[in-house]
BAGUMI-421214 format. One record per atom (N, C-alpha, C): residue number from 1; residue in one letter; atom name; y, x, z. Coordinates in nm, 3 decimals. Layout:
<balos>
<NUM; "A"; "CA"; <Y; X; Z>>;
...
</balos>
This chain:
<balos>
<1; "M"; "N"; <-7.183; 4.798; -6.090>>;
<1; "M"; "CA"; <-7.140; 4.736; -6.214>>;
<1; "M"; "C"; <-7.261; 4.677; -6.285>>;
<2; "L"; "N"; <-7.246; 4.559; -6.336>>;
<2; "L"; "CA"; <-7.354; 4.493; -6.408>>;
<2; "L"; "C"; <-7.353; 4.535; -6.554>>;
<3; "T"; "N"; <-7.471; 4.558; -6.607>>;
<3; "T"; "CA"; <-7.482; 4.586; -6.750>>;
<3; "T"; "C"; <-7.500; 4.454; -6.823>>;
<4; "I"; "N"; <-7.452; 4.450; -6.944>>;
<4; "I"; "CA"; <-7.461; 4.328; -7.025>>;
<4; "I"; "C"; <-7.590; 4.334; -7.105>>;
<5; "T"; "N"; <-7.700; 4.292; -7.041>>;
<5; "T"; "CA"; <-7.830; 4.291; -7.107>>;
<5; "T"; "C"; <-7.903; 4.162; -7.072>>;
<6; "N"; "N"; <-8.003; 4.130; -7.150>>;
<6; "N"; "CA"; <-8.085; 4.013; -7.120>>;
<6; "N"; "C"; <-8.157; 4.030; -6.987>>;
<7; "H"; "N"; <-8.191; 4.154; -6.952>>;
<7; "H"; "CA"; <-8.258; 4.180; -6.825>>;
<7; "H"; "C"; <-8.169; 4.140; -6.707>>;
<8; "T"; "N"; <-8.042; 4.171; -6.714>>;
<8; "T"; "CA"; <-7.948; 4.132; -6.608>>;
<8; "T"; "C"; <-7.939; 3.981; -6.598>>;
<9; "L"; "N"; <-7.933; 3.912; -6.711>>;
<9; "L"; "CA"; <-7.930; 3.766; -6.711>>;
<9; "L"; "C"; <-8.057; 3.710; -6.647>>;
<10; "E"; "N"; <-8.171; 3.767; -6.680>>;
<10; "E"; "CA"; <-8.298; 3.723; -6.621>>;
<10; "E"; "C"; <-8.300; 3.746; -6.470>>;
<11; "K"; "N"; <-8.245; 3.860; -6.424>>;
<11; "K"; "CA"; <-8.239; 3.887; -6.280>>;
<11; "K"; "C"; <-8.153; 3.783; -6.208>>;
<12; "L"; "N"; <-8.042; 3.745; -6.268>>;
<12; "L"; "CA"; <-7.955; 3.644; -6.209>>;
<12; "L"; "C"; <-8.025; 3.508; -6.204>>;
<13; "E"; "N"; <-8.092; 3.471; -6.313>>;
<13; "E"; "CA"; <-8.165; 3.344; -6.318>>;
<13; "E"; "C"; <-8.276; 3.343; -6.213>>;
<14; "T"; "N"; <-8.350; 3.452; -6.201>>;
<14; "T"; "CA"; <-8.459; 3.462; -6.103>>;
<14; "T"; "C"; <-8.405; 3.451; -5.961>>;
<15; "L"; "N"; <-8.292; 3.513; -5.936>>;
<15; "L"; "CA"; <-8.228; 3.505; -5.805>>;
<15; "L"; "C"; <-8.195; 3.359; -5.770>>;
<16; "L"; "N"; <-8.140; 3.287; -5.865>>;
<16; "L"; "CA"; <-8.108; 3.146; -5.842>>;
<16; "L"; "C"; <-8.234; 3.063; -5.819>>;
<17; "R"; "N"; <-8.334; 3.082; -5.904>>;
<17; "R"; "CA"; <-8.458; 3.004; -5.892>>;
<17; "R"; "C"; <-8.529; 3.031; -5.761>>;
<18; "T"; "N"; <-8.531; 3.156; -5.717>>;
<18; "T"; "CA"; <-8.598; 3.193; -5.593>>;
<18; "T"; "C"; <-8.535; 3.123; -5.473>>;
<19; "T"; "N"; <-8.405; 3.102; -5.478>>;
<19; "T"; "CA"; <-8.336; 3.037; -5.367>>;
<19; "T"; "C"; <-8.327; 2.885; -5.382>>;
<20; "G"; "N"; <-8.402; 2.830; -5.477>>;
<20; "G"; "CA"; <-8.414; 2.685; -5.488>>;
<20; "G"; "C"; <-8.324; 2.617; -5.589>>;
<21; "Y"; "N"; <-8.252; 2.693; -5.668>>;
<21; "Y"; "CA"; <-8.165; 2.634; -5.769>>;
<21; "Y"; "C"; <-8.239; 2.618; -5.901>>;
<22; "R"; "N"; <-8.213; 2.508; -5.970>>;
<22; "R"; "CA"; <-8.266; 2.489; -6.105>>;
<22; "R"; "C"; <-8.162; 2.540; -6.203>>;
<23; "V"; "N"; <-8.207; 2.611; -6.303>>;
<23; "V"; "CA"; <-8.117; 2.667; -6.404>>;
<23; "V"; "C"; <-8.145; 2.596; -6.536>>;
<24; "R"; "N"; <-8.040; 2.538; -6.594>>;
<24; "R"; "CA"; <-8.055; 2.466; -6.720>>;
<24; "R"; "C"; <-7.952; 2.516; -6.820>>;
<25; "Y"; "N"; <-7.993; 2.525; -6.945>>;
<25; "Y"; "CA"; <-7.902; 2.559; -7.054>>;
<25; "Y"; "C"; <-7.877; 2.432; -7.133>>;
<26; "E"; "N"; <-7.750; 2.394; -7.142>>;
<26; "E"; "CA"; <-7.711; 2.270; -7.209>>;
<26; "E"; "C"; <-7.593; 2.295; -7.300>>;
<27; "K"; "N"; <-7.573; 2.206; -7.396>>;
<27; "K"; "CA"; <-7.454; 2.214; -7.479>>;
<27; "K"; "C"; <-7.350; 2.117; -7.423>>;
<28; "G"; "N"; <-7.226; 2.143; -7.452>>;
<28; "G"; "CA"; <-7.120; 2.056; -7.403>>;
<28; "G"; "C"; <-6.986; 2.125; -7.408>>;
<29; "N"; "N"; <-6.885; 2.055; -7.361>>;
<29; "N"; "CA"; <-6.749; 2.109; -7.358>>;
<29; "N"; "C"; <-6.725; 2.177; -7.224>>;
<30; "F"; "N"; <-6.785; 2.292; -7.207>>;
<30; "F"; "CA"; <-6.768; 2.370; -7.085>>;
<30; "F"; "C"; <-6.643; 2.456; -7.099>>;
<31; "K"; "N"; <-6.565; 2.461; -6.995>>;
<31; "K"; "CA"; <-6.453; 2.555; -6.992>>;
<31; "K"; "C"; <-6.502; 2.692; -6.948>>;
<32; "T"; "N"; <-6.611; 2.694; -6.869>>;
<32; "T"; "CA"; <-6.670; 2.819; -6.823>>;
<32; "T"; "C"; <-6.814; 2.825; -6.872>>;
<33; "G"; "N"; <-6.880; 2.934; -6.842>>;
<33; "G"; "CA"; <-7.016; 2.952; -6.887>>;
<33; "G"; "C"; <-7.121; 2.885; -6.799>>;
<34; "A"; "N"; <-7.085; 2.851; -6.672>>;
<34; "A"; "CA"; <-7.181; 2.791; -6.581>>;
<34; "A"; "C"; <-7.108; 2.707; -6.478>>;
<35; "C"; "N"; <-7.179; 2.609; -6.423>>;
<35; "C"; "CA"; <-7.120; 2.527; -6.317>>;
<35; "C"; "C"; <-7.231; 2.477; -6.226>>;
<36; "L"; "N"; <-7.192; 2.440; -6.105>>;
<36; "L"; "CA"; <-7.283; 2.381; -6.009>>;
<36; "L"; "C"; <-7.266; 2.231; -6.021>>;
<37; "L"; "N"; <-7.374; 2.160; -6.041>>;
<37; "L"; "CA"; <-7.366; 2.017; -6.071>>;
<37; "L"; "C"; <-7.356; 1.936; -5.943>>;
<38; "Q"; "N"; <-7.238; 1.885; -5.912>>;
<38; "Q"; "CA"; <-7.210; 1.795; -5.800>>;
<38; "Q"; "C"; <-7.278; 1.836; -5.670>>;
<39; "N"; "N"; <-7.258; 1.959; -5.630>>;
<39; "N"; "CA"; <-7.314; 2.012; -5.506>>;
<39; "N"; "C"; <-7.466; 1.999; -5.496>>;
<40; "S"; "N"; <-7.534; 1.973; -5.605>>;
<40; "S"; "CA"; <-7.679; 1.975; -5.604>>;
<40; "S"; "C"; <-7.723; 2.117; -5.638>>;
<41; "K"; "N"; <-7.850; 2.141; -5.635>>;
<41; "K"; "CA"; <-7.900; 2.276; -5.662>>;
<41; "K"; "C"; <-7.938; 2.289; -5.809>>;
<42; "I"; "N"; <-7.848; 2.246; -5.895>>;
<42; "I"; "CA"; <-7.868; 2.259; -6.040>>;
<42; "I"; "C"; <-7.750; 2.337; -6.096>>;
<43; "V"; "N"; <-7.780; 2.447; -6.163>>;
<43; "V"; "CA"; <-7.678; 2.528; -6.229>>;
<43; "V"; "C"; <-7.691; 2.502; -6.379>>;
<44; "V"; "N"; <-7.583; 2.458; -6.441>>;
<44; "V"; "CA"; <-7.583; 2.430; -6.584>>;
<44; "V"; "C"; <-7.504; 2.540; -6.653>>;
<45; "I"; "N"; <-7.568; 2.599; -6.754>>;
<45; "I"; "CA"; <-7.509; 2.710; -6.827>>;
<45; "I"; "C"; <-7.487; 2.666; -6.971>>;
<46; "N"; "N"; <-7.370; 2.697; -7.024>>;
<46; "N"; "CA"; <-7.339; 2.664; -7.162>>;
<46; "N"; "C"; <-7.426; 2.750; -7.254>>;
<47; "K"; "N"; <-7.515; 2.686; -7.328>>;
<47; "K"; "CA"; <-7.609; 2.762; -7.410>>;
<47; "K"; "C"; <-7.543; 2.828; -7.530>>;
<48; "F"; "N"; <-7.421; 2.788; -7.562>>;
<48; "F"; "CA"; <-7.351; 2.848; -7.675>>;
<48; "F"; "C"; <-7.261; 2.965; -7.635>>;
<49; "S"; "N"; <-7.251; 2.993; -7.506>>;
<49; "S"; "CA"; <-7.173; 3.108; -7.460>>;
<49; "S"; "C"; <-7.245; 3.237; -7.497>>;
<50; "G"; "N"; <-7.169; 3.343; -7.511>>;
<50; "G"; "CA"; <-7.227; 3.474; -7.537>>;
<50; "G"; "C"; <-7.292; 3.530; -7.412>>;
<51; "L"; "N"; <-7.369; 3.634; -7.430>>;
<51; "L"; "CA"; <-7.441; 3.697; -7.319>>;
<51; "L"; "C"; <-7.345; 3.742; -7.209>>;
<52; "E"; "N"; <-7.236; 3.806; -7.247>>;
<52; "E"; "CA"; <-7.139; 3.855; -7.149>>;
<52; "E"; "C"; <-7.079; 3.739; -7.069>>;
<53; "S"; "N"; <-7.044; 3.630; -7.136>>;
<53; "S"; "CA"; <-6.987; 3.513; -7.069>>;
<53; "S"; "C"; <-7.086; 3.450; -6.972>>;
<54; "K"; "N"; <-7.213; 3.443; -7.012>>;
<54; "K"; "CA"; <-7.316; 3.386; -6.925>>;
<54; "K"; "C"; <-7.332; 3.470; -6.798>>;
<55; "I"; "N"; <-7.342; 3.602; -6.816>>;
<55; "I"; "CA"; <-7.360; 3.690; -6.701>>;
<55; "I"; "C"; <-7.240; 3.683; -6.608>>;
<56; "L"; "N"; <-7.120; 3.686; -6.663>>;
<56; "L"; "CA"; <-6.999; 3.679; -6.582>>;
<56; "L"; "C"; <-6.992; 3.547; -6.505>>;
<57; "A"; "N"; <-7.018; 3.436; -6.573>>;
<57; "A"; "CA"; <-7.009; 3.305; -6.509>>;
<57; "A"; "C"; <-7.114; 3.288; -6.400>>;
<58; "I"; "N"; <-7.236; 3.326; -6.428>>;
<58; "I"; "CA"; <-7.344; 3.311; -6.329>>;
<58; "I"; "C"; <-7.319; 3.402; -6.210>>;
<59; "S"; "N"; <-7.278; 3.525; -6.235>>;
<59; "S"; "CA"; <-7.256; 3.618; -6.124>>;
<59; "S"; "C"; <-7.140; 3.572; -6.035>>;
<60; "E"; "N"; <-7.035; 3.516; -6.094>>;
<60; "E"; "CA"; <-6.925; 3.461; -6.014>>;
<60; "E"; "C"; <-6.972; 3.342; -5.932>>;
<61; "L"; "N"; <-7.056; 3.259; -5.991>>;
<61; "L"; "CA"; <-7.111; 3.144; -5.920>>;
<61; "L"; "C"; <-7.202; 3.188; -5.805>>;
<62; "V"; "N"; <-7.286; 3.286; -5.831>>;
<62; "V"; "CA"; <-7.378; 3.338; -5.728>>;
<62; "V"; "C"; <-7.299; 3.395; -5.611>>;
<63; "R"; "N"; <-7.188; 3.460; -5.639>>;
<63; "R"; "CA"; <-7.106; 3.519; -5.532>>;
<63; "R"; "C"; <-7.050; 3.413; -5.438>>;
<64; "T"; "N"; <-7.031; 3.291; -5.485>>;
<64; "T"; "CA"; <-6.971; 3.186; -5.402>>;
<64; "T"; "C"; <-7.075; 3.098; -5.331>>;
<65; "L"; "N"; <-7.199; 3.103; -5.374>>;
<65; "L"; "CA"; <-7.302; 3.016; -5.316>>;
<65; "L"; "C"; <-7.354; 3.070; -5.184>>;
<66; "D"; "N"; <-7.388; 2.979; -5.095>>;
<66; "D"; "CA"; <-7.456; 3.017; -4.971>>;
<66; "D"; "C"; <-7.606; 3.012; -4.998>>;
<67; "M"; "N"; <-7.668; 3.128; -5.009>>;
<67; "M"; "CA"; <-7.810; 3.135; -5.042>>;
<67; "M"; "C"; <-7.889; 3.177; -4.919>>;
<68; "D"; "N"; <-8.011; 3.126; -4.908>>;
<68; "D"; "CA"; <-8.100; 3.163; -4.799>>;
<68; "D"; "C"; <-8.164; 3.297; -4.833>>;
<69; "I"; "N"; <-8.114; 3.402; -4.771>>;
<69; "I"; "CA"; <-8.159; 3.539; -4.801>>;
<69; "I"; "C"; <-8.304; 3.559; -4.761>>;
<70; "S"; "N"; <-8.354; 3.480; -4.667>>;
<70; "S"; "CA"; <-8.493; 3.497; -4.622>>;
<70; "S"; "C"; <-8.594; 3.463; -4.733>>;
<71; "L"; "N"; <-8.550; 3.392; -4.836>>;
<71; "L"; "CA"; <-8.639; 3.359; -4.948>>;
<71; "L"; "C"; <-8.652; 3.473; -5.049>>;
<72; "L"; "N"; <-8.567; 3.572; -5.038>>;
<72; "L"; "CA"; <-8.561; 3.681; -5.136>>;
<72; "L"; "C"; <-8.646; 3.799; -5.093>>;
<73; "D"; "N"; <-8.700; 3.871; -5.192>>;
<73; "D"; "CA"; <-8.767; 3.997; -5.159>>;
<73; "D"; "C"; <-8.660; 4.107; -5.145>>;
<74; "E"; "N"; <-8.702; 4.227; -5.113>>;
<74; "E"; "CA"; <-8.606; 4.335; -5.086>>;
<74; "E"; "C"; <-8.515; 4.365; -5.205>>;
<75; "K"; "N"; <-8.573; 4.371; -5.324>>;
<75; "K"; "CA"; <-8.493; 4.404; -5.443>>;
<75; "K"; "C"; <-8.392; 4.295; -5.473>>;
<76; "Q"; "N"; <-8.434; 4.168; -5.460>>;
<76; "Q"; "CA"; <-8.343; 4.058; -5.486>>;
<76; "Q"; "C"; <-8.231; 4.054; -5.382>>;
<77; "A"; "N"; <-8.265; 4.079; -5.256>>;
<77; "A"; "CA"; <-8.163; 4.080; -5.150>>;
<77; "A"; "C"; <-8.063; 4.192; -5.174>>;
<78; "A"; "N"; <-8.110; 4.309; -5.218>>;
<78; "A"; "CA"; <-8.021; 4.421; -5.249>>;
<78; "A"; "C"; <-7.931; 4.387; -5.368>>;
<79; "F"; "N"; <-7.988; 4.322; -5.469>>;
<79; "F"; "CA"; <-7.911; 4.282; -5.587>>;
<79; "F"; "C"; <-7.802; 4.181; -5.547>>;
<80; "L"; "N"; <-7.838; 4.083; -5.464>>;
<80; "L"; "CA"; <-7.740; 3.985; -5.418>>;
<80; "L"; "C"; <-7.629; 4.052; -5.336>>;
<81; "N"; "N"; <-7.668; 4.144; -5.250>>;
<81; "N"; "CA"; <-7.570; 4.217; -5.170>>;
<81; "N"; "C"; <-7.475; 4.297; -5.260>>;
<82; "Q"; "N"; <-7.530; 4.358; -5.363>>;
<82; "Q"; "CA"; <-7.449; 4.434; -5.459>>;
<82; "Q"; "C"; <-7.352; 4.340; -5.531>>;
<83; "L"; "N"; <-7.398; 4.223; -5.570>>;
<83; "L"; "CA"; <-7.312; 4.126; -5.638>>;
<83; "L"; "C"; <-7.196; 4.082; -5.550>>;
<84; "K"; "N"; <-7.225; 4.056; -5.425>>;
<84; "K"; "CA"; <-7.123; 4.005; -5.334>>;
<84; "K"; "C"; <-7.020; 4.111; -5.296>>;
<85; "Q"; "N"; <-7.056; 4.238; -5.309>>;
<85; "Q"; "CA"; <-6.963; 4.345; -5.273>>;
<85; "Q"; "C"; <-6.885; 4.400; -5.391>>;
<86; "T"; "N"; <-6.925; 4.363; -5.512>>;
<86; "T"; "CA"; <-6.864; 4.420; -5.631>>;
<86; "T"; "C"; <-6.763; 4.324; -5.692>>;
<87; "K"; "N"; <-6.648; 4.376; -5.727>>;
<87; "K"; "CA"; <-6.551; 4.297; -5.803>>;
<87; "K"; "C"; <-6.587; 4.314; -5.950>>;
<88; "L"; "N"; <-6.614; 4.202; -6.017>>;
<88; "L"; "CA"; <-6.663; 4.210; -6.154>>;
<88; "L"; "C"; <-6.548; 4.227; -6.253>>;
<89; "E"; "N"; <-6.566; 4.323; -6.341>>;
<89; "E"; "CA"; <-6.471; 4.347; -6.447>>;
<89; "E"; "C"; <-6.548; 4.377; -6.575>>;
<90; "F"; "N"; <-6.523; 4.299; -6.677>>;
<90; "F"; "CA"; <-6.589; 4.320; -6.805>>;
<90; "F"; "C"; <-6.486; 4.347; -6.911>>;
</balos>
């Protein structure tokens, strides 16, 4: 289970950046807290969303992405594995 903390958000952002994704916080009419921009490696996060919404949206996005696990260290790979095996409920 993920805790709703800034540290968890930072871990998710670091996971994305390590695998080559750019993370941007933007304002706009987002229906969700994050999206993948036209199959490019840019993740856009609604900067006005709450912490819980950001973590939920990014973690759901991370679960669907094909990431190169060889780029991750042991802790990041374990975190990604935990994310992919856990059904998120907040």
